[in-house]
Structure formats: structure tokens, C-alpha cells
C-alpha positions as CSV (number, residue, x, y, z in Angstrom):
1,V,134.1,-135.6,-153.3
2,G,132.5,-134.2,-150.3
3,E,135.4,-134.9,-147.7
4,N,138.1,-133.6,-150.2
5,R,136.2,-130.3,-150.3
6,E,136.1,-130.3,-146.4
7,A,139.7,-130.9,-146.6
8,L,140.6,-127.6,-148.7
9,R,138.5,-125.7,-146.9
10,E,140.7,-126.2,-144.2
11,T,143.6,-126.4,-145.9
12,L,142.7,-122.4,-147.3
13,A,141.9,-121.3,-143.5
14,N,145.0,-122.4,-142.2
15,L,146.6,-120.7,-144.9
16,R,144.9,-118.0,-144.7
17,G,145.9,-117.7,-140.3
18,L,149.8,-118.2,-141.5
19,T,149.1,-115.5,-144.1
20,A,147.8,-113.2,-141.3
21,D,150.3,-114.2,-138.8
22,L,153.3,-113.1,-141.2
23,R,151.8,-110.1,-141.8
24,D,151.7,-109.1,-138.0
25,L,155.3,-110.6,-138.0
26,L,156.7,-108.3,-140.9
27,A,154.2,-105.4,-139.1
28,A,156.1,-105.9,-136.1
29,N,159.6,-105.8,-137.3
30,R,159.4,-104.0,-140.2
31,E,161.7,-101.4,-138.3
32,G,164.6,-104.1,-138.0
33,I,164.0,-105.3,-141.2
34,D,164.5,-101.9,-142.3
35,E,167.5,-101.3,-140.6
36,T,168.7,-104.5,-141.4
37,V,168.5,-103.8,-145.5
38,E,169.6,-99.7,-145.0
39,N,172.9,-101.4,-143.3
40,T,173.4,-104.0,-146.5
41,R,173.1,-101.4,-148.9
42,A,175.7,-99.6,-146.6
43,L,178.3,-101.9,-146.1
44,T,177.5,-102.8,-150.2
45,R,178.6,-99.2,-150.7
46,T,181.4,-99.2,-148.3
47,L,182.5,-102.5,-150.0
48,A,182.7,-100.9,-153.6
49,E,184.5,-97.9,-152.3
50,R,187.1,-99.9,-150.4
51,T,187.8,-102.7,-152.8
52,P,190.4,-100.7,-154.9
53,A,192.6,-99.8,-151.5
54,I,192.2,-103.0,-150.2
55,A,193.1,-104.5,-153.6
56,D,196.0,-102.0,-154.2
57,N,197.1,-102.6,-150.3
58,L,197.2,-106.1,-150.7
59,E,199.5,-106.0,-154.2
60,R,201.7,-103.7,-152.3
61,L,202.0,-106.4,-149.1
62,T,202.6,-109.4,-151.7
63,G,205.4,-107.1,-153.7
64,R,207.0,-106.8,-150.3
65,L,206.5,-110.3,-149.4
66,D,208.5,-110.9,-152.5
67,E,211.3,-108.9,-152.0
68,V,211.6,-109.9,-148.4
69,V,212.0,-113.5,-149.4
70,A,214.1,-112.3,-152.4
71,E,217.0,-109.9,-150.3
72,N,216.7,-113.0,-147.8
73,R,217.2,-116.2,-150.1
74,D,220.8,-117.0,-148.9
75,D,220.1,-116.9,-145.6
76,L,216.8,-118.9,-145.9
77,R,219.2,-121.5,-147.9
78,A,221.6,-121.6,-145.2
79,S,219.2,-121.4,-142.9
80,L,217.4,-124.8,-144.1
81,A,221.2,-125.8,-144.8
82,N,221.9,-125.6,-141.0
83,L,218.6,-127.3,-140.5
84,R,219.5,-130.1,-142.4
85,R,223.2,-130.4,-141.0
86,A,221.5,-129.9,-137.5
87,T,219.2,-132.6,-138.3
88,E,221.7,-134.8,-139.3
89,Q,224.1,-134.7,-136.3
90,L,220.7,-135.6,-134.1
91,D,220.1,-138.7,-136.0
92,A,224.1,-139.6,-135.3
93,T,223.6,-138.8,-132.2
94,L,220.6,-140.6,-131.9
95,A,222.2,-143.8,-133.8
96,S,225.2,-143.0,-131.3
97,I,222.8,-143.4,-127.9
98,R,220.9,-146.5,-129.6
99,G,224.8,-148.3,-130.1
100,V,225.2,-147.4,-126.3
101,A,222.4,-148.6,-125.3
102,E,222.7,-152.0,-127.2
103,A,226.2,-152.3,-125.6
104,A,224.9,-151.5,-122.4
105,R,222.6,-154.5,-123.0
106,S,225.2,-157.1,-124.6
107,E,227.2,-155.8,-121.4
108,E,230.0,-154.6,-123.6
109,G,232.1,-151.3,-122.4
110,T,232.3,-150.0,-118.7
111,L,228.5,-148.7,-118.9
112,G,227.2,-152.5,-119.7
113,R,229.6,-154.0,-116.8
114,L,228.8,-151.3,-114.6
115,L,224.6,-152.4,-115.4
116,T,225.6,-156.3,-115.5
117,D,228.7,-157.2,-113.5
118,D,228.1,-158.5,-110.2
119,S,231.7,-158.1,-109.2
120,L,231.2,-154.4,-109.6
121,Y,228.5,-154.1,-106.8
122,V,230.3,-156.7,-104.4
123,E,233.7,-154.1,-104.7
124,L,230.8,-151.0,-104.1
125,Q,229.5,-153.1,-101.0
126,E,233.8,-153.4,-100.0
127,T,233.9,-149.6,-100.3
128,L,231.1,-148.8,-98.1
129,A,232.4,-151.5,-95.6
130,D,235.9,-149.8,-95.5
131,L,234.0,-146.4,-95.3
132,R,231.8,-147.1,-92.4
133,A,235.2,-148.8,-90.5
134,V,237.1,-145.7,-90.8
135,V,233.9,-143.6,-89.8
136,G,233.7,-145.8,-87.2
137,K,237.8,-145.2,-86.3
138,I,236.8,-141.8,-86.5
139,E,233.8,-142.0,-83.9
140,R,236.2,-144.1,-81.4
141,G,238.8,-141.6,-81.4
142,E,241.4,-143.8,-82.9
143,G,243.8,-142.5,-85.1
144,T,244.7,-138.6,-86.3
145,L,241.9,-137.9,-87.5
146,G,239.6,-139.5,-84.7
147,K,241.6,-137.4,-82.0
148,L,241.2,-134.4,-83.5
149,V,237.8,-135.1,-83.5
150,T,237.2,-136.3,-80.2
151,D,239.8,-135.6,-78.0
152,D,239.8,-132.7,-76.3
153,T,243.6,-131.7,-75.7
154,V,243.6,-131.4,-79.5
155,Y,240.9,-128.8,-79.0
156,A,242.5,-127.0,-76.1
157,E,245.5,-126.9,-78.1
158,L,244.1,-125.6,-81.4
159,T,242.5,-122.7,-79.2
160,E,245.7,-122.1,-77.4
161,T,247.5,-121.6,-81.0
162,L,245.0,-119.6,-82.1
163,G,245.1,-117.1,-79.0
164,N,248.9,-117.0,-79.7
165,L,248.4,-116.0,-83.3
166,R,245.5,-113.4,-82.3
167,S,248.5,-111.9,-79.9
168,I,251.3,-111.4,-82.4
169,T,248.5,-110.0,-84.7
170,D,247.6,-107.5,-82.1
171,K,251.5,-106.4,-81.7
172,V,251.8,-106.5,-85.2
173,D,248.9,-103.9,-85.4
174,R,250.3,-102.0,-82.1
175,G,253.6,-101.4,-84.0
176,Q,255.8,-103.6,-81.8
177,G,258.8,-105.9,-82.7
178,T,260.6,-106.0,-85.7
179,I,257.3,-107.3,-88.0
180,G,255.2,-104.5,-86.4
181,K,257.5,-101.9,-87.0
182,L,257.9,-102.7,-90.8
183,V,254.3,-102.4,-90.9
184,N,253.5,-99.7,-89.1
185,D,256.9,-97.2,-89.1
186,E,256.5,-94.8,-91.9
187,S,260.0,-94.5,-91.9
188,V,260.8,-97.9,-92.4
189,H,258.6,-96.9,-95.6
190,E,260.6,-94.9,-96.5
191,N,264.1,-96.1,-96.0
192,L,262.7,-99.5,-97.9
193,N,262.1,-97.1,-100.7
194,E,265.3,-95.7,-100.9
195,T,266.9,-99.0,-100.7
196,L,264.7,-100.1,-103.5
197,T,265.4,-96.9,-105.0
198,G,269.1,-97.5,-105.0
199,I,269.0,-101.1,-106.2
200,T,267.3,-100.0,-109.2
201,D,269.5,-97.1,-110.2
202,F,272.5,-99.7,-109.2
203,V,270.2,-102.4,-111.8
204,A,270.0,-99.5,-114.5
205,G,273.7,-98.6,-114.2
206,A,274.3,-102.2,-114.8
207,N,272.3,-102.1,-117.6
208,R,274.3,-99.1,-119.3
209,F,277.8,-100.8,-118.8
210,R,278.9,-101.5,-122.2
211,L,281.4,-104.5,-122.7
212,E,284.1,-105.2,-125.5
213,L,286.0,-107.7,-126.4
214,S,289.1,-107.5,-129.2
215,Y,291.9,-108.9,-130.4
216,T,294.2,-107.3,-132.8
217,G,296.8,-108.6,-134.4
218,E,300.1,-106.2,-136.2
219,Y,302.4,-107.2,-138.5
220,L,305.3,-106.0,-138.2
221,A,307.2,-105.5,-141.7
222,D,311.2,-105.1,-140.6
223,L,310.9,-107.8,-137.8
224,A,308.8,-109.8,-140.1
225,D,307.1,-111.0,-136.7
226,S,303.5,-110.2,-135.7
227,K,302.5,-108.5,-132.6
228,S,298.7,-109.8,-131.1
229,Y,297.0,-107.9,-128.3
230,F,294.2,-109.1,-126.2
231,G,291.7,-106.6,-125.3
232,L,288.7,-106.0,-123.0
233,T,286.7,-102.5,-122.8
234,V,284.4,-101.8,-120.2
235,Q,282.5,-99.0,-120.5
236,P,280.3,-97.7,-117.9
237,R,279.0,-94.5,-119.4
238,Q,279.2,-93.3,-122.9
239,D,282.1,-90.5,-122.3
240,R,284.5,-93.3,-120.1
241,F,286.0,-96.4,-120.2
242,Y,288.6,-98.6,-118.7
243,Y,290.8,-100.4,-121.1
244,L,292.5,-104.0,-120.2
245,A,295.1,-105.7,-122.7
246,L,297.4,-108.9,-123.0
247,V,300.3,-107.9,-125.9
248,D,302.5,-110.6,-126.9
249,D,305.6,-108.7,-128.5
250,P,307.9,-111.0,-130.3
251,R,310.4,-108.1,-129.4
252,G,309.9,-109.7,-125.9
253,D,310.4,-107.6,-122.6
254,T,314.3,-106.4,-122.4
255,T,315.6,-105.0,-119.0
256,T,319.4,-104.4,-118.1
257,R,321.3,-106.2,-115.4
258,V,324.1,-104.7,-114.2
259,T,326.3,-106.6,-112.2
260,E,329.8,-106.0,-109.9
261,R,332.6,-108.3,-109.3
262,L,336.1,-108.2,-107.7
263,V,339.0,-108.9,-109.9
264,T,342.9,-109.0,-109.0
265,D,345.3,-108.6,-111.5
266,E,348.6,-107.4,-111.5
267,A,347.2,-103.8,-110.6
268,G,346.0,-105.0,-107.7
269,T,342.4,-105.9,-106.8
270,H,339.4,-103.5,-108.3
271,R,335.8,-103.6,-108.7
272,V,334.0,-104.4,-112.1
273,R,330.7,-103.1,-113.0
274,E,329.1,-105.2,-116.0
275,E,325.9,-104.6,-117.6
276,K,323.9,-107.0,-119.8
277,S,320.1,-106.4,-121.5
278,V,318.3,-109.4,-121.2
279,T,315.1,-110.4,-123.3
280,E,312.9,-112.5,-122.0
281,D,309.8,-113.6,-124.0
282,R,306.8,-112.7,-122.1
283,F,303.7,-111.2,-122.0
284,K,303.2,-107.5,-121.2
285,F,300.0,-105.4,-120.0
286,S,298.0,-103.0,-120.7
287,A,295.4,-100.9,-117.9
288,Q,294.3,-97.7,-119.1
289,V,291.5,-95.5,-118.3
290,G,289.9,-93.0,-120.8
291,K,287.6,-90.2,-121.1
292,R,285.9,-88.6,-124.5
293,F,285.7,-85.4,-125.3
294,S,283.5,-85.3,-128.3
295,F,285.2,-87.3,-131.3
296,L,288.6,-87.1,-129.0
297,T,289.5,-89.2,-126.3
298,L,292.2,-88.9,-124.0
299,R,293.7,-92.3,-122.3
300,G,296.2,-92.7,-119.3
301,G,297.7,-95.7,-117.5
302,L,300.3,-98.6,-118.5
303,F,301.2,-99.1,-122.0
304,E,302.4,-102.3,-123.0
305,S,304.0,-102.6,-118.8
306,T,305.0,-99.3,-119.0
307,G,303.3,-95.7,-118.0
308,G,302.3,-93.9,-121.1
309,V,299.1,-91.7,-122.3
310,G,297.4,-91.6,-125.9
311,A,294.8,-90.0,-127.5
312,D,292.4,-91.0,-130.1
313,L,290.7,-89.0,-132.7
314,D,287.1,-90.9,-134.1
315,L,285.6,-89.8,-137.3
316,W,283.0,-90.6,-139.9
317,S,280.4,-91.9,-137.1
318,D,283.5,-93.7,-135.3
319,R,284.2,-95.8,-138.5
320,L,287.8,-94.5,-138.6
321,R,289.9,-93.5,-135.8
322,L,293.7,-91.7,-135.5
323,T,295.7,-92.7,-132.6
324,L,299.0,-91.4,-131.3
325,E,300.6,-93.0,-127.9
326,A,303.4,-92.3,-126.2
327,F,304.9,-94.4,-123.7
328,D,308.4,-96.0,-121.9
329,F,309.6,-92.6,-121.0
330,A,312.3,-94.3,-118.7
331,R,314.4,-96.0,-121.4
332,E,318.1,-95.7,-121.0
333,E,318.5,-95.3,-124.3
334,G,316.5,-93.0,-127.4
335,P,313.3,-90.9,-126.7
336,A,310.2,-92.9,-125.4
337,H,308.2,-95.0,-127.6
338,L,305.6,-93.3,-130.0
339,K,303.3,-95.0,-132.1
340,A,300.8,-93.8,-134.2
341,S,298.0,-95.9,-136.0
342,A,294.7,-95.7,-137.9
343,R,292.0,-98.4,-137.9
344,W,289.2,-98.7,-140.4
345,L,286.0,-100.4,-139.0
346,F,283.9,-101.5,-142.0
347,W,282.1,-103.6,-140.5
348,K,280.8,-103.5,-137.0
349,H,283.1,-106.4,-136.1
350,L,286.0,-106.5,-138.0
351,Y,288.5,-103.6,-138.7
352,L,292.2,-102.8,-140.3
353,T,294.9,-101.0,-139.1
354,A,298.1,-99.6,-140.2
355,G,300.8,-97.5,-138.9
356,L,304.4,-96.7,-137.7
357,D,305.3,-98.6,-134.6
358,D,308.2,-96.5,-131.9
359,F,309.2,-94.2,-135.6
360,L,311.4,-92.0,-133.2
361,D,313.9,-94.5,-132.0
362,D,317.1,-94.6,-133.8
363,R,318.7,-97.7,-133.0
364,G,316.8,-100.1,-135.3
365,R,313.5,-100.7,-133.7
366,A,311.2,-98.8,-135.8
367,D,308.6,-100.2,-138.0
368,Y,305.6,-99.8,-139.9
369,F,302.9,-102.3,-140.0
370,V,299.7,-103.6,-141.0
371,G,297.1,-106.0,-139.6
372,G,293.6,-106.4,-138.5
373,G,291.2,-107.5,-136.0
374,I,287.7,-108.6,-134.6
375,R,285.4,-107.5,-131.8
376,F,282.5,-108.3,-130.0
377,V,280.1,-106.0,-127.8
378,D,278.0,-107.4,-124.6
379,E,275.0,-108.1,-127.0
380,D,277.0,-110.4,-129.5
381,L,278.6,-112.1,-126.3
382,K,275.1,-112.7,-124.7
383,Y,274.2,-114.3,-128.1
384,L,277.2,-116.2,-128.7
385,L,276.9,-117.7,-124.9
386,S,273.7,-118.5,-125.0
387,P,272.3,-121.6,-125.1
388,A,270.6,-122.8,-128.0
């Protein structure tokens, strides 16, 4: 009991010392503790005041996140799908690489042979040896390339050639010689430009040329035979043209032959003159030049191998043409050969004709005719003659 009492006193003394130390510590740090307590109270008040605002901001943020996710859901799905495909392609690529590696390891394919076949190494060694031999020949000045590299005469000739070339370019710069004048003389430029302009104008004029091929057949009613025209029209300008034609006339080409002979009879010897009309079955030619004035066209030249004139009236956008021709003014009997006709172009390539031929003749040659024809212009000819 005495020992316990002594231990109890010692414990109480320690408690008193600890309490005194705690009191001193609190007294020394009272201001810091008070400040900490005050800060805690202020923080608590701030949190209490701003908690609703923070909650509201969090709510708005989550709402916006929901909207963004909803708006970009398709894009996200597409991105995930693309990522999935890329992953699959990567897997396929890796599988291919593994296959190549396995093939190389098993000496299959070109790569496998390159890695394992000793013959390729031998061939490479031989190629390198050949290359060394070529380099050695070059260093020794053998062959064309060796001479170019080691022979000083080649270098001298090359230097001389470059000097000559430099001399030529200097002359050109100074305007000497034909090339120098071409390069430096302004008059040459002007003449060249004029020549090119003339060529351009000529080509443009040639492009404006219009060609027309035509065939016309006319059935002469009283003669009960047909007359044919194969024509070519060359039109260099809109208001001028040249017409060439080959005419197959069933009447032929009639000429009068006069012969004289001496006849002896009871009255004595006298001269007898005989005239004979001879008809030859041969082609006639037409070669005319024409000038157009609005809807009126005037023509002149050869009409069926005789001189003549003609006039055309083109109506209804040139679909209807009325024609009057007069030719063969030197006929021995009867007036000139007059022909009146009408042509109707019912399609761009086909037309019909009708009219009176030699209608002033009183020897039974007057006749009426009907017929038709076909024509092709240069654009059609280009299409027909072009290769398929």
C-alpha cells in the first residue's frame, strides 16, 4: 500500500506538470488557434453561401455535356467505327507481315531467297567484281569513258568546242550573222509578224471556204429521157461563188459540118456545098462565176459548153429558188436556149426541181421536166470522208 501510494503521488505530479505545460502551450498559441477557428467559421459560411451556385453550375455543366454528347453521338459512333476498322486493318497488316516473315524464314518467295540463297550472294559478288573491272579500265584510260576521263586531248577538244560555242553566242548577241539578225533585228521581227499575220489571214480565209457537191437529175417528158448534172460549188465568200458542172445531155452535142466538093456533069464542073448536122454523145461543161445581192444572184460563164447568163431568186430562207438561164446565143436556127426552173429544198440534202427547157424553140425541142437532186456541203464531206 505504501508503494502504491508513492506511485500515485508521482502520477499526480506528472499530470500536474502536463496540465501546466498544456496551459502554457494554449496560452502561447491562443492567437493562432483563435485565427484558425475564425478561418474555419469563415470557410464554413462561404461554403454555405456558394454551395447553391456551385450546384447550379454543376447542373448546367452536366446538361451541356449531355447536349454535346447527344449532338455528336453520330460522329462518336463513326469515330468508333473508323477506329474499329483501323484496328482490323492493322491486325490484317500485322498478319501479312507475319506471313512475309514466316515465308522468309521458310525460304519461300523472293525475300526468302534473298535472305537464304547463297547463289544471290555469289551473283552480287560477281557484279561487284565486274564493276571493279570497269572502274579499273576507266582509271587506266581504256575504252571511250576511260579516254574521256584520262585523255587530255579529249579535254582540249571539249574546251575548244566550248570556246567556239561561246564565240557563236557572242556573235548572236552582237547581231552578227543570220541567227544574230533574227534575234536582234527588230525589222526581222516585224517582217516575221507580218508573215505570220498573212498566214493567219490566209488560213482564216481558207476556213471560210464553203464547198458543195451536188447531183441533179431531170426527166424530159417529151424526150422520155433524163438529163444529169454533176456540180461543184466553191464559195470563198458569202456573196461570191464559182460553179463547175459536168452535164450529160441525152440530145448530145449537135454540130453542123460543112463540106464542099467538085461535081462534073453535063453542065460542066462546079463546086457543091453540103451541110450536115452531126450529134455526138458526149459530156458538156459548165463553168460559171456568181455574185449574190441579197435574194438575187447573177451568174455568167459557160452553160453546157456555150456562153450564157443566169439569174436566181432565193426565197423562204433559200428553200425555194426560181431560176432563169439564157445560153447558146450563136445557134444557127432559132433563138437562144432559154430555161426556166424552180427548186424546192425540202431537206438540207434533198431537193425537187421542175421547169421548162428551151421553151422558145420552134423546132420541137421545147420540153418540160421534173426531177430532183442531192447535195453535200463541206461539213458533210468531212464527216463522210473521215475514218470511222
